[in-house]
ZAVOGU-717208 format. One line per 3 residues: number of its first residue (from 1); their letters; for each residue z, x, y of N, C-alpha, C, O, CB. Coordinates in steps of 0.1 Angstrom, whole numbers, plus 5000, padded with zeros to 4 digits. Glycine has a CB too. Layout:
<recs>
NUM = A = Z X Y Z X Y Z X Y Z X Y Z X Y | ...
</recs>
This chain:
<recs>
1 = MKR = 7282 4589 7291 7295 4582 7289 7295 4575 7275 7286 4568 7272 7298 4572 7301 | 7306 4577 7268 7307 4571 7255 7309 4556 7256 7318 4552 7263 7318 4577 7247 | 7302 4549 7248 7303 4534 7248 7310 4530 7235 7308 4536 7225 7289 4527 7249
4 = YPA = 7318 4519 7236 7325 4514 7225 7320 4500 7222 7317 4492 7231 7340 4514 7227 | 7319 4496 7210 7315 4482 7206 7325 4472 7212 7337 4475 7212 7313 4481 7191 | 7320 4461 7216 7329 4451 7222 7339 4447 7213 7351 4444 7217 7321 4439 7227
7 = QDL = 7336 4446 7200 7346 4441 7190 7357 4451 7188 7368 4447 7182 7339 4438 7177 | 7356 4464 7193 7367 4473 7191 7376 4473 7203 7387 4480 7202 7361 4487 7190 | 7374 4466 7214 7382 4466 7225 7393 4456 7223 7391 4445 7218 7374 4462 7238
10 = EPA = 7405 4459 7228 7417 4450 7227 7422 4446 7241 7422 4454 7250 7428 4457 7219 | 7425 4433 7242 7430 4428 7255 7443 4435 7259 7451 4438 7251 7432 4413 7255 | 7445 4437 7272 7458 4443 7277 7470 4433 7275 7468 4421 7276 7457 4446 7292
13 = VRD = 7481 4439 7271 7493 4432 7268 7502 4432 7281 7506 4443 7285 7500 4437 7256 | 7504 4420 7287 7512 4420 7299 7527 4418 7296 7531 4410 7287 7508 4408 7308 | 7535 4426 7303 7550 4426 7301 7556 4415 7310 7556 4417 7322 7556 4440 7303
16 = PKK = 7561 4404 7304 7567 4393 7312 7578 4398 7321 7579 4393 7333 7572 4382 7303 | 7586 4407 7317 7597 4412 7325 7592 4419 7337 7597 4417 7348 7606 4421 7317 | 7582 4427 7336 7576 4435 7347 7569 4425 7357 7570 4427 7369 7566 4445 7342
19 = LRL = 7563 4415 7351 7556 4405 7360 7567 4398 7368 7565 4396 7380 7548 4395 7352 | 7578 4393 7362 7588 4386 7369 7594 4395 7380 7597 4391 7391 7599 4382 7360 | 7596 4408 7377 7602 4418 7386 7593 4420 7398 7597 4420 7410 7605 4431 7379
22 = TGI = 7580 4421 7395 7570 4423 7406 7570 4410 7415 7569 4412 7427 7556 4425 7400 | 7570 4399 7409 7570 4386 7417 7583 4385 7426 7582 4381 7437 7570 4374 7408 | 7594 4389 7420 7607 4389 7428 7606 4398 7440 7610 4395 7451 7619 4392 7419
25 = VLV = 7601 4411 7437 7599 4421 7448 7590 4415 7459 7593 4417 7471 7594 4434 7442 | 7579 4409 7455 7570 4404 7465 7576 4393 7474 7574 4392 7486 7557 4398 7458 | 7584 4384 7467 7591 4373 7474 7601 4379 7484 7602 4374 7496 7597 4364 7465
28 = VVM = 7608 4389 7480 7618 4395 7488 7612 4402 7500 7616 4400 7512 7627 4406 7481 | 7601 4409 7498 7593 4415 7509 7588 4405 7519 7589 4407 7531 7581 4423 7504 | 7583 4394 7514 7578 4383 7523 7589 4377 7531 7588 4374 7543 7571 4372 7515
31 = LVS = 7601 4375 7525 7612 4369 7532 7617 4378 7543 7620 4374 7554 7623 4366 7522 | 7619 4391 7539 7624 4401 7549 7614 4402 7561 7618 4402 7572 7626 4415 7542 | 7601 4402 7557 7591 4403 7568 7591 4391 7577 7590 4391 7589 7577 4405 7562
34 = GFG = 7593 4379 7570 7593 4367 7578 7605 4366 7587 7604 4362 7599 7594 4355 7569 | 7617 4370 7582 7629 4370 7591 7627 4380 7602 7632 4378 7613 7641 4374 7582 | 7621 4392 7599 7618 4402 7610 7609 4396 7621 7612 4398 7633 7612 4414 7604
37 = ILI = 7599 4389 7617 7590 4383 7627 7597 4372 7635 7595 4371 7647 7577 4377 7620 | 7605 4364 7628 7613 4354 7635 7622 4359 7645 7623 4354 7656 7620 4345 7625 | 7629 4370 7641 7639 4376 7650 7631 4382 7662 7636 4380 7674 7647 4388 7643
40 = AYN = 7620 4389 7660 7612 4394 7671 7607 4384 7680 7607 4385 7692 7601 4403 7665 | 7603 4372 7674 7598 4361 7682 7609 4355 7691 7607 4353 7703 7592 4350 7673 | 7621 4353 7685 7632 4348 7693 7636 4357 7704 7639 4352 7715 7644 4345 7684
43 = RSA = 7636 4370 7702 7639 4379 7712 7629 4379 7723 7632 4379 7735 7640 4394 7707 | 7616 4378 7719 7605 4377 7729 7606 4365 7737 7604 4365 7749 7591 4378 7723 | 7609 4353 7730 7610 4340 7737 7622 4341 7747 7621 4335 7758 7612 4329 7727
46 = KRQ = 7633 4347 7743 7645 4348 7752 7641 4356 7764 7645 4352 7775 7657 4355 7744 | 7634 4367 7762 7630 4375 7774 7621 4367 7783 7623 4367 7796 7623 4388 7770 | 7612 4360 7778 7603 4351 7786 7611 4340 7793 7608 4337 7804 7592 4345 7777
49 = ADD = 7621 4335 7786 7629 4324 7792 7637 4329 7803 7639 4322 7813 7638 4317 7781 | 7641 4341 7803 7649 4347 7813 7641 4353 7824 7646 4357 7835 7658 4358 7808 | 7628 4354 7822 7619 4359 7832 7614 4349 7842 7607 4340 7839 7606 4366 7825
52 = DRP = 7620 4350 7854 7617 4340 7864 7606 4344 7874 7605 4339 7885 7629 4336 7871 | 7599 4354 7871 7588 4359 7879 7577 4349 7880 7575 4341 7871 7582 4373 7874 | 7570 4348 7892 7559 4338 7893 7548 4340 7882 7545 4352 7879 7553 4339 7907
55 = ALG = 7543 4330 7877 7533 4331 7867 7519 4333 7873 7516 4328 7884 7532 4318 7858 | 7511 4341 7866 7497 4343 7871 7490 4330 7868 7491 4324 7858 7491 4355 7863 | 7482 4326 7878 7474 4314 7877 7462 4317 7869 7461 4327 7862 7471 4308 7891
58 = SGR = 7452 4308 7870 7440 4309 7861 7429 4315 7869 7417 4314 7865 7436 4296 7856 | 7432 4322 7880 7420 4327 7887 7424 4338 7897 7436 4342 7898 7414 4317 7895 | 7414 4344 7903 7416 4355 7913 7405 4354 7923 7393 4351 7919 7416 4369 7906
61 = LDK = 7408 4355 7936 7398 4354 7946 7390 4367 7946 7395 4378 7950 7404 4352 7960 | 7378 4367 7942 7369 4379 7941 7358 4379 7951 7350 4388 7951 7364 4380 7927 | 7357 4368 7959 7346 4368 7969 7353 4364 7983 7362 4357 7983 7335 4358 7966
64 = NFR = 7347 4370 7993 7353 4368 8007 7348 4355 8012 7339 4354 8021 7350 4379 8016 | 7354 4344 8008 7350 4330 8013 7352 4329 8028 7363 4331 8033 7358 4319 8006 | 7340 4327 8035 7341 4327 8049 7342 4313 8055 7337 4303 8050 7328 4333 8055
67 = VWR = 7350 4312 8066 7353 4299 8072 7353 4300 8087 7353 4311 8093 7368 4295 8067 | 7352 4289 8094 7354 4288 8108 7369 4284 8110 7375 4277 8102 7344 4279 8115 | 7374 4288 8121 7388 4285 8124 7390 4277 8137 7381 4274 8144 7396 4298 8125
70 = QDE = 7403 4273 8140 7405 4265 8151 7402 4270 8165 7400 4263 8174 7420 4261 8151 | 7400 4284 8165 7396 4290 8178 7381 4292 8179 7376 4300 8187 7404 4303 8181 | 7374 4287 8169 7359 4288 8167 7355 4302 8163 7343 4305 8163 7352 4285 8181
73 = SEA = 7364 4310 8159 7361 4323 8153 7358 4322 8138 7362 4312 8132 7372 4333 8155 | 7351 4331 8133 7348 4332 8118 7356 4343 8112 7359 4353 8118 7332 4334 8116 | 7360 4340 8100 7368 4350 8092 7366 4347 8077 7361 4337 8073 7383 4349 8096
76 = GLL = 7370 4357 8069 7369 4356 8055 7384 4356 8049 7392 4363 8055 7361 4367 8048 | 7386 4349 8038 7400 4348 8033 7404 4362 8028 7416 4365 8029 7400 4338 8021 | 7395 4370 8024 7399 4383 8019 7401 4393 8030 7405 4405 8028 7388 4389 8010
79 = DME = 7399 4388 8043 7404 4396 8054 7419 4398 8054 7424 4407 8060 7399 4390 8068 | 7425 4389 8046 7440 4390 8045 7444 4397 8032 7456 4396 8028 7446 4375 8045 | 7435 4404 8026 7438 4411 8014 7449 4421 8016 7450 4428 8026 7426 4419 8008
82 = GDV = 7459 4421 8007 7471 4430 8009 7482 4422 8014 7494 4427 8015 7468 4441 8018 | 7480 4409 8019 7490 4400 8024 7492 4389 8014 7484 4387 8005 7486 4395 8038 | 7503 4381 8016 7505 4369 8008 7501 4357 8016 7505 4357 8028 7520 4369 8003
85 = FVI = 7494 4348 8011 7491 4336 8018 7490 4324 8010 7489 4324 7997 7477 4338 8025 | 7491 4312 8016 7491 4299 8010 7479 4291 8015 7477 4291 8027 7505 4292 8012 | 7472 4285 8005 7461 4277 8009 7465 4262 8006 7469 4259 7995 7448 4281 8001
88 = APV = 7463 4254 8017 7466 4239 8015 7454 4231 8018 7449 4230 8029 7477 4236 8025 | 7448 4225 8008 7436 4216 8010 7441 4203 8016 7451 4197 8012 7429 4213 7996 | 7434 4199 8027 7438 4187 8034 7426 4179 8040 7415 4185 8041 7448 4190 8045
91 = SFE = 7428 4167 8043 7419 4159 8051 7427 4156 8064 7436 4147 8063 7413 4146 8044 | 7424 4162 8075 7432 4160 8087 7432 4145 8092 7441 4141 8098 7427 4169 8098 | 7421 4138 8089 7420 4125 8093 7428 4115 8085 7430 4103 8088 7405 4120 8093
94 = QPE = 7433 4120 8074 7442 4112 8065 7456 4119 8063 7459 4124 8053 7435 4111 8051 | 7463 4119 8074 7476 4126 8074 7486 4121 8064 7495 4128 8059 7483 4125 8088 | 7484 4108 8060 7493 4102 8050 7491 4109 8036 7500 4108 8027 7491 4087 8048
97 = GWK = 7480 4115 8034 7477 4122 8021 7484 4136 8020 7484 4141 8009 7462 4124 8020 | 7489 4141 8031 7496 4154 8030 7509 4154 8038 7513 4164 8044 7487 4165 8034 | 7516 4142 8038 7528 4140 8046 7539 4149 8042 7545 4156 8050 7532 4125 8046
100 = ATR = 7541 4149 8029 7552 4158 8023 7548 4173 8025 7557 4181 8027 7554 4155 8008 | 7535 4176 8023 7531 4190 8024 7532 4195 8038 7535 4207 8040 7516 4191 8020 | 7530 4186 8048 7532 4191 8062 7546 4196 8065 7547 4207 8071 7528 4179 8072
103 = KVL = 7556 4189 8060 7569 4194 8062 7572 4207 8055 7579 4215 8061 7579 4183 8057 | 7566 4209 8043 7568 4221 8036 7561 4233 8044 7567 4244 8045 7562 4220 8022 | 7549 4230 8049 7543 4241 8057 7550 4244 8070 7551 4256 8074 7528 4236 8061
106 = ENL = 7556 4234 8076 7564 4237 8088 7576 4245 8085 7580 4254 8092 7568 4224 8095 | 7582 4243 8073 7593 4251 8068 7589 4265 8065 7597 4275 8067 7600 4244 8056 | 7577 4267 8060 7572 4280 8057 7570 4288 8070 7573 4300 8071 7558 4280 8049
109 = KAS = 7565 4281 8080 7564 4288 8093 7578 4292 8098 7579 4303 8103 7558 4278 8103 | 7588 4284 8097 7601 4287 8101 7607 4299 8094 7614 4307 8099 7611 4275 8100 | 7604 4300 8081 7610 4310 8072 7602 4323 8073 7608 4334 8073 7610 4306 8058
112 = YGE = 7589 4323 8075 7581 4335 8074 7572 4338 8086 7564 4347 8086 7572 4335 8062 | 7574 4330 8097 7566 4331 8108 7566 4344 8116 7557 4347 8123 7569 4320 8118 | 7577 4351 8114 7578 4364 8121 7572 4376 8113 7571 4387 8118 7593 4368 8123
115 = RDD = 7567 4373 8101 7560 4383 8093 7546 4384 8097 7539 4374 8100 7562 4380 8078 | 7540 4397 8096 7526 4398 8098 7518 4399 8085 7506 4402 8085 7523 4410 8107 | 7525 4398 8074 7519 4399 8061 7520 4386 8053 7518 4386 8041 7525 4410 8052
118 = FHI = 7521 4375 8060 7522 4362 8054 7513 4352 8063 7514 4353 8075 7536 4356 8052 | 7506 4343 8056 7497 4334 8063 7496 4321 8056 7499 4319 8045 7483 4340 8065 | 7493 4310 8064 7491 4297 8059 7476 4293 8063 7472 4295 8074 7501 4287 8066
121 = VML = 7469 4288 8053 7455 4284 8055 7454 4270 8051 7455 4266 8039 7445 4293 8047 | 7451 4261 8061 7448 4247 8058 7433 4245 8058 7426 4247 8068 7455 4237 8069 | 7428 4242 8046 7414 4241 8043 7409 4227 8043 7413 4219 8034 7410 4249 8030
124 = TVD = 7401 4222 8053 7397 4208 8053 7387 4205 8042 7378 4213 8039 7391 4205 8066 | 7389 4194 8035 7380 4189 8025 7368 4181 8031 7359 4177 8024 7387 4181 8014 | 7369 4179 8044 7359 4171 8051 7354 4178 8063 7355 4174 8074 7365 4157 8056
127 = PEN = 7348 4190 8061 7344 4199 8072 7333 4193 8080 7332 4197 8092 7339 4212 8066 | 7325 4184 8075 7314 4179 8083 7319 4171 8095 7313 4170 8105 7304 4171 8074 | 7331 4164 8093 7337 4156 8103 7349 4162 8110 7355 4156 8118 7341 4143 8097
130 = EPP = 7352 4175 8106 7363 4182 8112 7359 4196 8116 7364 4206 8110 7375 4182 8102 | 7351 4197 8126 7346 4210 8131 7357 4217 8139 7368 4212 8141 7334 4208 8140 | 7354 4229 8144 7365 4237 8151 7371 4230 8163 7383 4231 8165 7359 4250 8156
133 = TKL = 7363 4222 8170 7369 4215 8182 7380 4205 8177 7390 4204 8184 7358 4207 8189 | 7378 4198 8166 7388 4189 8161 7400 4197 8155 7411 4194 8156 7382 4180 8151 | 7396 4208 8148 7407 4217 8142 7416 4222 8153 7428 4223 8151 7401 4228 8135
136 = AEY = 7411 4225 8165 7419 4229 8176 7429 4219 8180 7440 4222 8184 7410 4233 8188 | 7425 4206 8180 7434 4195 8183 7445 4194 8173 7456 4192 8176 7426 4182 8184 | 7441 4195 8160 7451 4194 8150 7461 4205 8150 7473 4204 8148 7444 4193 8136
139 = AKD = 7455 4217 8153 7464 4229 8154 7474 4227 8165 7486 4232 8163 7455 4242 8157 | 7470 4222 8176 7480 4219 8187 7491 4210 8183 7502 4212 8186 7472 4214 8200 | 7487 4200 8176 7497 4190 8171 7507 4196 8161 7519 4193 8161 7490 4178 8164
142 = LGA = 7502 4205 8153 7510 4212 8143 7518 4224 8148 7527 4229 8142 7501 4217 8131 | 7513 4229 8160 7519 4241 8165 7514 4253 8157 7521 4263 8155 7534 4241 8164 | 7502 4252 8152 7496 4262 8143 7488 4272 8151 7479 4269 8158 7487 4256 8132
145 = ELP = 7493 4285 8151 7486 4295 8159 7482 4307 8150 7489 4311 8141 7496 4300 8170 | 7471 4313 8153 7466 4325 8146 7474 4337 8151 7479 4337 8162 7451 4327 8149 | 7476 4347 8142 7470 4348 8129 7478 4343 8118 7474 4343 8106 7468 4363 8126
148 = LWW = 7490 4337 8121 7499 4332 8110 7492 4320 8103 7492 4319 8091 7512 4328 8116 | 7488 4310 8111 7484 4297 8106 7470 4294 8109 7466 4292 8121 7494 4286 8111 | 7462 4294 8099 7448 4291 8100 7445 4276 8097 7451 4270 8088 7439 4299 8091
151 = LAG = 7437 4270 8106 7430 4257 8102 7416 4260 8100 7409 4265 8110 7433 4246 8113 | 7411 4258 8088 7398 4264 8085 7388 4254 8078 7392 4244 8072 7400 4276 8076 | 7375 4257 8079 7365 4248 8073 7353 4257 8070 7351 4267 8076 7362 4236 8082
154 = ASE = 7345 4252 8061 7331 4257 8058 7322 4246 8055 7326 4234 8057 7332 4268 8046 | 7310 4248 8050 7302 4237 8047 7308 4229 8035 7316 4234 8027 7288 4241 8042 | 7305 4216 8035 7312 4207 8025 7309 4212 8011 7318 4213 8002 7307 4193 8026
157 = EST = 7296 4216 8008 7292 4220 7995 7299 4233 7990 7305 4233 7979 7277 4222 7994 | 7300 4242 7999 7306 4255 7996 7321 4254 7994 7327 4260 7986 7302 4266 8006 | 7327 4245 8003 7341 4243 8002 7345 4236 7989 7355 4241 7982 7346 4234 8014
160 = HKF = 7338 4226 7985 7341 4219 7972 7339 4228 7960 7347 4228 7951 7333 4206 7971 | 7328 4236 7961 7326 4246 7950 7337 4256 7949 7342 4260 7938 7313 4253 7951 | 7342 4261 7961 7352 4271 7961 7365 4265 7956 7372 4272 7948 7355 4275 7976
163 = MKR = 7368 4253 7959 7380 4246 7954 7380 4245 7939 7390 4247 7932 7383 4233 7960 | 7368 4241 7933 7367 4239 7919 7367 4252 7911 7374 4254 7902 7354 4231 7916 | 7358 4262 7916 7356 4274 7908 7367 4285 7911 7370 4292 7901 7343 4280 7911
166 = RLK = 7371 4286 7923 7381 4297 7926 7395 4292 7927 7404 4299 7922 7377 4303 7939 | 7397 4281 7933 7411 4276 7934 7415 4268 7921 7427 4264 7920 7413 4268 7946 | 7406 4265 7912 7408 4258 7900 7415 4244 7903 7424 4240 7896 7418 4266 7891
169 = AQL = 7410 4237 7913 7415 4224 7916 7414 4214 7905 7403 4214 7898 7408 4218 7929 | 7424 4206 7902 7424 4196 7891 7415 4184 7895 7410 4177 7886 7438 4191 7888 | 7412 4182 7907 7403 4171 7912 7394 4176 7923 7399 4180 7934 7412 4159 7916
172 = VPQ = 7381 4177 7920 7372 4181 7930 7371 4170 7941 7370 4158 7938 7358 4184 7924 | 7371 4174 7954 7371 4163 7965 7360 4154 7963 7348 4157 7961 7371 4170 7978 | 7363 4141 7964 7353 4130 7964 7358 4119 7973 7370 4116 7974 7350 4126 7949
175 = KKE = 7348 4112 7979 7352 4101 7988 7349 4088 7981 7338 4085 7976 7344 4102 8001 | 7360 4079 7981 7358 4066 7975 7363 4056 7985 7375 4056 7990 7367 4065 7962 | 7354 4047 7988 7357 4036 7998 7363 4042 8011 7372 4037 8017 7367 4026 7992
178 = GIW = 7357 4053 8016 7360 4059 8028 7373 4068 8028 7377 4073 8038 7362 4049 8038 | 7379 4069 8016 7391 4077 8015 7388 4090 8006 7383 4088 7995 7402 4069 8009 | 7393 4101 8011 7391 4113 8003 7402 4114 7992 7413 4112 7995 7392 4126 8012
181 = EYD = 7397 4117 7980 7406 4120 7969 7404 4135 7965 7393 4139 7963 7403 4111 7957 | 7415 4142 7964 7414 4156 7961 7428 4161 7956 7438 4154 7956 7410 4164 7974 | 7428 4173 7951 7440 4179 7946 7447 4186 7958 7442 4195 7963 7437 4190 7935
184 = PSL = 7459 4180 7962 7466 4186 7973 7475 4197 7971 7483 4202 7980 7474 4175 7980 | 7475 4202 7959 7485 4213 7955 7483 4225 7964 7472 4230 7966 7483 4217 7940 | 7494 4231 7968 7493 4244 7975 7490 4255 7965 7494 4255 7954 7507 4247 7982
187 = IVV = 7481 4264 7970 7477 4276 7962 7484 4288 7968 7482 4291 7980 7462 4277 7962 | 7491 4296 7961 7498 4308 7965 7489 4320 7960 7486 4321 7949 7513 4309 7960 | 7486 4329 7970 7478 4340 7966 7486 4353 7969 7492 4355 7980 7464 4341 7975
190 = DRD = 7487 4362 7959 7495 4374 7961 7487 4385 7968 7475 4383 7971 7500 4379 7947 | 7493 4396 7969 7487 4408 7976 7474 4413 7970 7466 4419 7976 7497 4419 7978 | 7473 4410 7957 7461 4415 7949 7451 4404 7946 7443 4405 7938 7466 4421 7936
193 = RHL = 7453 4393 7954 7443 4381 7954 7445 4372 7941 7436 4364 7939 7429 4387 7954 | 7455 4374 7933 7457 4365 7922 7464 4352 7926 7472 4352 7935 7466 4372 7911 | 7459 4341 7920 7466 4328 7922 7479 4328 7914 7479 4332 7903 7457 4316 7918
196 = RQA = 7490 4324 7921 7503 4324 7914 7509 4310 7914 7507 4302 7922 7512 4334 7921 | 7518 4308 7904 7525 4296 7903 7540 4299 7900 7543 4310 7895 7519 4287 7892 | 7549 4289 7902 7563 4291 7898 7564 4288 7883 7555 4283 7877 7572 4282 7906
199 = TVR = 7575 4292 7877 7578 4289 7863 7592 4282 7862 7601 4285 7870 7578 4302 7854 | 7593 4272 7853 7605 4266 7851 7608 4265 7836 7598 4265 7828 7605 4251 7857 | 7621 4265 7832 7624 4264 7818 7620 4251 7812 7622 4240 7818 7639 4266 7816
202 = ARN = 7613 4251 7801 7608 4239 7794 7619 4232 7788 7630 4237 7784 7597 4243 7784 | 7618 4218 7787 7628 4210 7780 7621 4201 7770 7609 4198 7771 7635 4201 7791 | 7629 4197 7760 7623 4188 7750 7625 4174 7754 7629 4171 7765 7630 4191 7736
205 = AKG = 7621 4164 7746 7622 4150 7749 7636 4146 7753 7637 4136 7760 7616 4142 7738 | 7646 4152 7747 7660 4149 7750 7666 4156 7762 7677 4154 7765 7668 4151 7738 | 7658 4164 7769 7662 4171 7780 7669 4184 7778 7674 4191 7787 7672 4163 7788
208 = KEL = 7669 4189 7765 7675 4202 7762 7665 4213 7766 7653 4212 7763 7678 4202 7747 | 7671 4224 7772 7663 4235 7776 7658 4243 7764 7665 4245 7754 7671 4244 7785 | 7645 4247 7765 7639 4255 7754 7638 4270 7759 7639 4273 7770 7626 4249 7750
211 = NFR = 7635 4278 7749 7634 4293 7752 7621 4297 7757 7616 4308 7752 7638 4301 7740 | 7614 4290 7765 7602 4294 7771 7600 4287 7785 7607 4277 7787 7590 4292 7762 | 7591 4292 7793 7589 4286 7806 7575 4281 7808 7566 4286 7802 7593 4297 7817
214 = NPV = 7574 4271 7816 7561 4265 7819 7557 4268 7834 7566 4267 7842 7561 4250 7816 | 7544 4271 7836 7540 4272 7850 7540 4258 7857 7538 4248 7850 7526 4278 7851 | 7543 4258 7870 7544 4245 7877 7535 4246 7890 7536 4255 7898 7558 4243 7882
217 = PFD = 7526 4236 7891 7518 4235 7904 7526 4231 7915 7535 4223 7914 7505 4226 7902 | 7522 4235 7927 7530 4231 7939 7524 4219 7945 7518 4219 7956 7530 4243 7950 | 7525 4208 7938 7520 4195 7943 7531 4187 7949 7538 4179 7942 7513 4187 7931
220 = FEQ = 7533 4188 7962 7544 4181 7969 7541 4166 7970 7551 4159 7972 7546 4188 7982 | 7529 4162 7971 7526 4148 7972 7530 4141 7959 7536 4130 7960 7511 4146 7975 | 7528 4147 7948 7532 4141 7935 7547 4141 7934 7553 4131 7929 7526 4148 7923
223 = AAV = 7553 4152 7938 7568 4152 7938 7574 4141 7947 7584 4135 7944 7573 4166 7943 | 7568 4139 7959 7572 4128 7967 7571 4114 7961 7580 4106 7963 7565 4128 7981 | 7561 4112 7953 7559 4100 7946 7570 4098 7936 7576 4087 7935 7545 4099 7939
226 = WDA = 7573 4108 7929 7584 4108 7919 7598 4104 7926 7606 4097 7921 7586 4121 7911 | 7600 4110 7937 7612 4108 7945 7613 4093 7949 7623 4086 7948 7613 4117 7957 | 7601 4088 7954 7601 4074 7958 7603 4064 7946 7608 4053 7948 7587 4070 7964
229 = EGR = 7600 4069 7934 7602 4061 7922 7616 4063 7916 7620 4057 7906 7592 4064 7911 | 7624 4072 7923 7638 4074 7918 7638 4083 7906 7648 4083 7899 7644 4061 7915 | 7628 4091 7904 7627 4100 7892 7632 4114 7896 7624 4123 7895 7613 4100 7886
232 = SEG = 7644 4115 7899 7650 4129 7902 7654 4135 7889 7657 4147 7889 7662 4128 7912 | 7656 4128 7878 7658 4133 7865 7670 4142 7864 7670 4153 7858 7646 4140 7860 | 7681 4138 7871 7693 4146 7870 7694 4158 7879 7703 4166 7877 7696 4150 7856
235 = LEK = 7684 4160 7887 7684 4172 7896 7694 4170 7907 7697 4159 7912 7670 4174 7902 | 7699 4182 7911 7709 4181 7922 7702 4178 7936 7708 4173 7945 7717 4195 7923 | 7689 4181 7936 7681 4179 7948 7670 4170 7945 7668 4167 7933 7676 4192 7955
238 = TNV = 7662 4165 7955 7651 4157 7952 7640 4166 7946 7641 4178 7946 7645 4151 7965 | 7630 4160 7940 7619 4167 7934 7612 4176 7945 7608 4188 7942 7608 4158 7928 | 7610 4171 7957 7603 4178 7967 7612 4191 7971 7606 4202 7972 7601 4170 7980
241 = ETL = 7625 4189 7973 7634 4200 7976 7634 4210 7965 7634 4222 7968 7648 4194 7979 | 7635 4206 7953 7635 4215 7941 7622 4223 7941 7623 4235 7939 7637 4207 7928 | 7611 4216 7943 7598 4223 7942 7597 4233 7954 7591 4244 7953 7586 4213 7942
244 = EDL = 7602 4229 7966 7601 4238 7977 7610 4250 7975 7606 4261 7980 7606 4230 7990 | 7621 4249 7969 7629 4260 7965 7622 4270 7957 7622 4282 7959 7642 4256 7958 | 7614 4265 7947 7606 4273 7938 7595 4280 7946 7592 4291 7943 7600 4264 7927
247 = LHK = 7589 4273 7956 7579 4279 7964 7584 4291 7972 7578 4301 7972 7573 4268 7973 | 7595 4289 7978 7601 4300 7986 7605 4311 7977 7603 4323 7981 7614 4295 7994 | 7611 4308 7965 7614 4319 7956 7602 4327 7952 7602 4339 7950 7621 4313 7944
250 = TID = 7591 4319 7949 7578 4326 7945 7573 4335 7956 7569 4346 7954 7568 4315 7942 | 7573 4330 7969 7568 4338 7980 7577 4350 7982 7572 4361 7985 7567 4329 7993 | 7590 4348 7981 7599 4359 7983 7596 4370 7973 7596 4382 7977 7614 4355 7982
253 = HLI = 7594 4367 7961 7591 4377 7951 7578 4384 7953 7577 4396 7952 7590 4370 7937 | 7568 4376 7957 7555 4382 7960 7555 4391 7972 7548 4402 7972 7544 4372 7961 | 7562 4388 7982 7563 4396 7994 7570 4409 7991 7567 4420 7997 7571 4389 8005
256 = EQP = 7580 4409 7982 7587 4421 7978 7578 4431 7970 7581 4443 7970 7599 4418 7970 | 7567 4426 7964 7559 4434 7955 7548 4440 7963 7540 4433 7970 7553 4426 7944 | 7546 4454 7962 7535 4460 7970 7522 4457 7963 7521 4454 7951 7538 4475 7970
259 = AAK = 7511 4459 7970 7498 4457 7964 7495 4468 7955 7500 4479 7956 7487 4456 7975 | 7488 4465 7944 7484 4476 7935 7476 4486 7941 7467 4483 7950 7477 4469 7922 | 7477 4499 7937 7469 4509 7942 7455 4508 7937 7452 4507 7925 7475 4523 7939
262 = QP = 7446 4509 7947 7432 4508 7943 7427 4522 7938 7431 4532 7944 7423 4504 7955 | 7418 4522 7928 7413 4535 7923 7404 4542 7933 7399 4553 7930 7405 4533 7910
</recs>
């Protein structure tokens, strides 16, 4: 290859007009692309805002957690695979801790009790002190009969691990001064074992609706606290009633959906 002495090379001469034109073209391309992305985002947000399907939760039941029930029989939660069911963590000895939830469960029985593909599972957080003999007494008081309504327990360690790892409980059960503290939120499980939540349109600090939805936990005890504090926030119904409507809407949707075909 022929080499030239460095002193014989001349620097390239840049045309200012061409540089300005290139810069303008790049800016126009970036603006058009930006507007295109913004339009696509707004359309996607609008579709999501109008999508009232139940949100997928943060987990899926992939192990057949085994329990004892009020009739002293043993069963696994995945024995109900292909059905829709609700799990309610409770301490039966502390009925004040699930007072609002009890009414909701009784209403679920009234609405779906004739179905053979829907179930209620009340899981005790204090299984060592609430064996099947006691569960039978509680079941009689509630009018809870199998196979619709389970009152269930397992060992304390396995129950608390199950609530933390599988049900994604916000508060792992713990006893303080003789009182159980735990996350009382209802867990809805679809036909394919996914944990599901309702969705509601998000609002800004001024109460204006935004173009996206947020998942909502079914915590009826917290909703009852807000009602007691007068925090209905302009709702036509109480917080408990509004949340219960969302629960029924979620269950109705899941019942209508068939289970996914297994490979």
